[in-house]
N, C-alpha and C positions, 0 to 999 in steps of 0.2 A: 863405714868410712868411705866420704865419697868419690869417687871417680872425676879427679879434675882431667876436661878435652885444652890439648891446645888450642888457642884460636892464631891462628898465624895469619899477619895478611902483608900483599905486595901491597908496598907505597912505588909507583911508579909515576914521576914527573920529573921535568928538566931542571924544573929551580929548584933548586938545592935548599933555602927560606923555606919551601915549604913543605918540600919532605922531613927538614927538621922539626915547622912544628910540629905538622898532621903525627910523626915517628912520635916526639911527645905525650904529643894526648894520647894518644893512641896506647901505650908501652903504660902510659899513666893510667886509662882502665884496664891493663890488668892484658892486652896481646901482646906478642912477638910479633915485633914489625921488623922486616929486611925494607931496602932500598933499590930504586935502578933509576937511574938514569936517563934515561933517551928506551925508546920503544924495542929497539933489538933485546936489549938487557933483557929486559918485563918478558920481552919470549921467550928469550930463554931459559928464566928462571920459574917463568910458567915452565914448562916443560921439565922442569926437577924437580920440581917441588909441588905437595899440591896446600895450596893458600885455601887459607876458607873467607879469605873477602879480598877480591884483588882492587885498590884504588887507586883511579888512573887520570890523567889529566890527556886528551885525544893529539893534541899537537904539541909529539914531541920531532928529535932529532930520532932517526934511523924510520923505523917504526910507526907507522899514524896509529891514534889510538883503533880509529875504523879498519884499519887493518888485523890487529888485534881478537878488535868484536869478531871480525869474518872470521879467524881462526879456530877462534872460542865455540862457535856456534857451531863450525863442523867437529866440534871435540869431543863424545859418549858425556863426559865425565867435565861439565862447563862448571866455572865457579861464582857466586853471585860478584860484579862486579858495583862500583862507585862511583862514577864519571866525576870529575870535578872540573871544570872546563867556564873556561870566557866568551868562545861559542855560542852559547845557547842555540842557536840554526842550527847545530850537530845531533842536538837531538830528534829533528825528526828525518831525521837517514833511518834508511828502512831495517840496515841490521844494529842500529840502533834503540829502536823502537819494537823491533821482535824481540830483542835478547830476553829473557824468560826470566831472570832474577837483576833487574839492577834499582838503582835510582842514577837522578844524573841534578848533580848541585851544581849550581850556576859561581865561579870566581867574581868576590872572592866569598869564603867557604866559612865560615865562623863553626871551627873547630867541634861548637855542641850540636852544628848538624850531621856535621862529617862524624863523630860520635855513635849522634842515634843512627845512623844510617847503615853503620857498618853492626851495629848492638840486633838491628832487625833482623837483620839480611843472614847474622851469622849464629851459627850450637849455638848457645848457651848452655852453661860450665855442667852444668849434667846433662851433655848430650843433645838435648830437645833442639828443634830444630823449629828455630823464631819463626819459620811463616807453615808454618803445616794449615792447614782447616784454612786459612783464612789472609783474605786481604791487607798486606801492610796498612801500618796508617803515614797519616801524611806528618810532617815531623813539623812540632807545636812549633808557631809563629814564623812559617815556612811558606812564602806565597803560593800560590798554586802556579803561578808560571816559570819556580824554581825551584820543581819536585813532579817525578814523571808519576802519575795518574798508572795505580795497574788494576785489569789488563791496559796494556796500552792503546792508543786509539789510533783507529784504523789510518795507515796512511795512505797515499797515493802517491806513490814516486813521478817524477818525471825526469831529464836531463841525463847526467850520466855523470857516476864517479871515479874517475879517474887515482888509482890506490899507491902513493908512496914506490909501491914497487913495479909502479910504472901498468899493474893489469887496467883495464877501462871495462866498467860495467857500467850496460845500460841498466838502467832502474825501475826505466817501464816496462821492462820486459818479465820482470820480475813477480809484475802482479799477478795476484788470485785465480 
């Protein structure tokens, strides 16, 4: 008898229609799906539940996706993250480009590409990690600009980022 592992996914997006479509498609792919309608709710759930993968928008009410990624980066056990955002320029933010297990998909995201990204980052049903010992492959049909490459390309941060919590981060001071 093979042990079946539950693959639990959090979808964090303020657009109910996107959450509904993503949830249906992920459930059809045998994932257990939880939802959050804003950044604050997403962060609370991430602290309470160990998710296999977190799928999130960047610009949401409450905590911004960059704030959540910053907090996750400081955590010892980082879940893989799939960012689905219409703001492609956010992929160059230091916290995004340096997060270890991530895919960045530009909205609108076809459900097939979301499923492929989540499957690539999620452990398989037999418990093996999909990423073990190799670089992830690009989702078939996805243009280069719509899919983050690994290892992340070097980022030369400039300017400042002001988080929704009001913290000002001088990105230039974070250089190697």
